[in-house]
N, C-alpha and C positions, 0 to 999 in steps of 0.2 A: 563399362559399368563397374563401380568400385564397391557396391553394397555387398556386405558379407553378413551383417548382423540380422538374425532371423529368430527372435525370441517367440515362444508360443503365445505370449500375452498379446503381441501385435496381430497375430492371425485371428484372434478371437474378438477384435473390435475394429471400428473404423479408424484409419490413420488420419490425424489432423492435417498433416502436410503444410504447415505454416512456416513462413520464412521471416527471419529477423536479420536485419543488416546493421552492423555497427561500423560507422564511418568516423573519420577524424580529420581535423585540419592538418595534422602532421603525424610524425612518428613519436612513440614513447609517451602517449597521452592517456593510455589505460584501456585501449580496445580489448586486449587479451584479458585483462583483469575483469572487465565487465562480462565478457563471454564466459570466462571461467566460473564466475559467481552465478551467472544465469544458468549454466549447465547444472550446477549444484541445486539451485532452487527448482528448476523444472524437473529434474530427475527425482527430486524428493516428493513431487506430487504425482509420480508414476508415469511421466512422459519420456518417450525415447527421443534423444537429441543427437544430432550430428553437427559437427563444427567444421567449417571450411575456411581456412585462412588463405587469402589471396595476396600475393606480393608482386607488384609491378616493378621488375628490374631491381628488386630489393635483395635483402639478405636471404640466406637459405639455399638449398640445392635447387638447380634448375629442373623444370618439369614438375611431375606430380609425385608426392610421397604419401603413402597410405599407412596409417597406424600411429602408434604413440610417439615414435622417434626417441632419440636419446634423452636422458634425464635433463630437465630444465628447458627443453624446447616447448614451444607453444602447444604443439600437438600432444606432447606428453602431459602437459598441464590439463588439457581438455579431457584426455582419457582418465587422468587421476581424479578429475572432478565428477566423472560419471558419464561422459559422452559415449554413446554407442559406437560412433565412428568419428575419426579425426583425419582430415585431409589438409595437406599443404600443397599449394600450386603456385609456382613462380612463373610468370608469363612475361613475354616481351612486348606484345602489342595487344590493344583492345580486341583486334580481330582474332587473335589467338585465344583470348579469353572467351569471346563469343562462340568460337568453334567448339570449345570444351565445356562450357557451362551446363549444357544439357545433360552431361554425365553426372552432374551433382544433384540429380533428382532422386534422392534416397526415399524409400518408403518409411519415413520417420514422422513423428509428431511435429518436431521442430527442427529446422535446419538454420544454424546461425552462421552468417557470413561476416568475416572481417574484411571489409573492402570499401573503397569509394567507387571504383569503376563499375562494379557490379550493378550499381543503381542506374547505369545507362542501358541495362539490358532487361530489367524487370522492376516492377513496383513491389516492394516487400509488404508483408502483413504488418510489420512494425519496424520503424527505423529509429536508431539511436545515433546521435552525432555528438562528438566531443570537440569543443572549441579550444583554441589556443590564443593566448595574447601575444605570441611571438611570431605571428605570420600564418598565412594559409596557403597551402600548396594548390596548384591549379585545379587538380581533380576534386578539391573540396569546395570550390566556389559555389556559394548559394545553397549548399546542402543543409545548413542550419535552418533555412526557411522551409525546407520540405520535411524535416525530421519530426517524428511524433514526440520525441523527447530529446532535449539538448542539455548537455552538462559542460561545465567549465573543466578543462584539463590542466595539468595532469590529474586524473581521477584518483582519489585516495581509496584505500580498501574500505573505509567506512561508507563513502559515497557509492562505491560499487555494490556494496551490500544493500544499500537503500534502493538503488536502481533495480537490482535483481529481484527485490521483493515487490517493487511497484509494477514492473512490466507484466507479470502473469495476470494480475488483476485487471490492468488496463486492456489486456488482450482477451479477457474473459476465459482464462485457462484455469481449470479446476473450480472448486466450490468457494474458495476464499478470495475475497477482494479487500485490498487495503483501503479502498475508498468506499465509505458507506454514507448513508444519509442520516444525519442526526438533528437534534433540536432540543430546546428547553421547554419543559412542561411548566406552564404558568396558569394560575387562576387570575383573570383580569376583572377589574371593576370599572365599568364604563369605558372599556377599551384600553385601560392602563394596568400594567402588572400589579397585582395585590399580594398574591402568595406564590412563592416558588418552593423548591424542595427544602431549602434551609428553614424557612419560617414554618412550613408544615411539619417538619421533623421536630422542631421546637415545640409546637403546639401539641403534637402527639405525645411527646415526652412529658410535658406538663400534665396531661391527662393521666399518664401512667404513674408519675412520681408524686403528683399533688404539690409540686414546688417548682417555681421558676428557677431558683438557685440550683436545684438538683438537675433540672432539665438543661440548664446552661452548661453544667459540668459534663453531663453525659453527651451533649452534642458538640462540645468543644468551643462554645461561644462564651465570651466574657459576660458576666451577669448584667452589667450595665447595657451592653450591646443587645442582649436578649430582651431586656425590659423595653428598650427603645423600639426594637423591631415589632414587638407585639402591641405596644402602646400606639405606634404609628398606624398600624393596621386598624386599631379601634377608632382612631381619629378619622381615618378615611372612610370607614364604614358608618360612623356616627352611632355605633352600638358596641356593647361590651363583648369581649371574647373570654374574659376571665372573671371569676368570682374569688375574692380573697376573704378568708375567715381569719380574723386577727385574734380571736380569743377562744375561750372555752377550756374545759379541763384537759383536752388532748392537745392543746396548742393550736397555732395557726396553720393555714394551708391554703392551697390554690386549686381551684377546679375550673373546668372549662364550661362555658355557657352552651345552651341548646343551639345558638347560632354557630358557635365554633364546631359543635358536633356535626351540624349540617354541612359546613364548609369542608370538614374532614371527609365526610361521606362523598361529597362531590369530587374532592381531590382523588380519593382512592379509586372511584369509578372512572374518572376521566384519565387518570394515570394508566390504568389498564388499557383503555381505548387508545390512548396516545402511543403507548409502546407497541400495541398491536399494529397500529398504522405504520410506524417506523419499520416494523418487521416486514410489512408487505411492500414497502418501497424498495426498489432495487435500482442501483446505478446502471 
């Protein structure tokens, strides 16, 4: 057993014990980059993370290496990113891997494995696979069909950042999810949209300023466009939304009609209910 990390924080709560596997069609496609960024993201939300890099007859020292390793090595990058534990294991056969994999059961929230072959031994909680357009090694055959998330490689730092911010939400880790339920709030007339946020803001600003021109300026809409939007709504309703006063000692002005006041009241109440509904919906 290689586990040495024993922070007080872990003894005070349940350990998640979830496993993430990053596989790829070949080498140098960005597995380590994604793992590194994932460690940073997961550590930032208070999770303890271990990284296990497995190499089948590949580069690196034979056997098992524990700890950060020399500067520039993958295990050093994992530790620098915030990993609680970093392991490198170069094995010769799948049987050798199977005999050893049980020792990689750290009491951590997340264990990230860089490997294709490990997928023959267990089903991870989340699987990321990186494709290559220059061929696929035998151990990668069909993995893209099983992965929870597949990306084209080589993965850029920007894409690695995007993936690392997406995965915790998809795994329901922490309180933040990048995927939320949204929608547009509309008032419909006979089943067809009549007023959205833009027209309602315009109508509210006309009420406040007493001028379509001023309302257009404040809402960033061209005057002609503002007039068309409100006139079109009047045409569809068959009733007026605005009163225009063209004369008098104080000059002209525009006010909204009782019908417009009613629609604004409906909008404000329904907007509150609509936003409350969205808040209650969870992915």
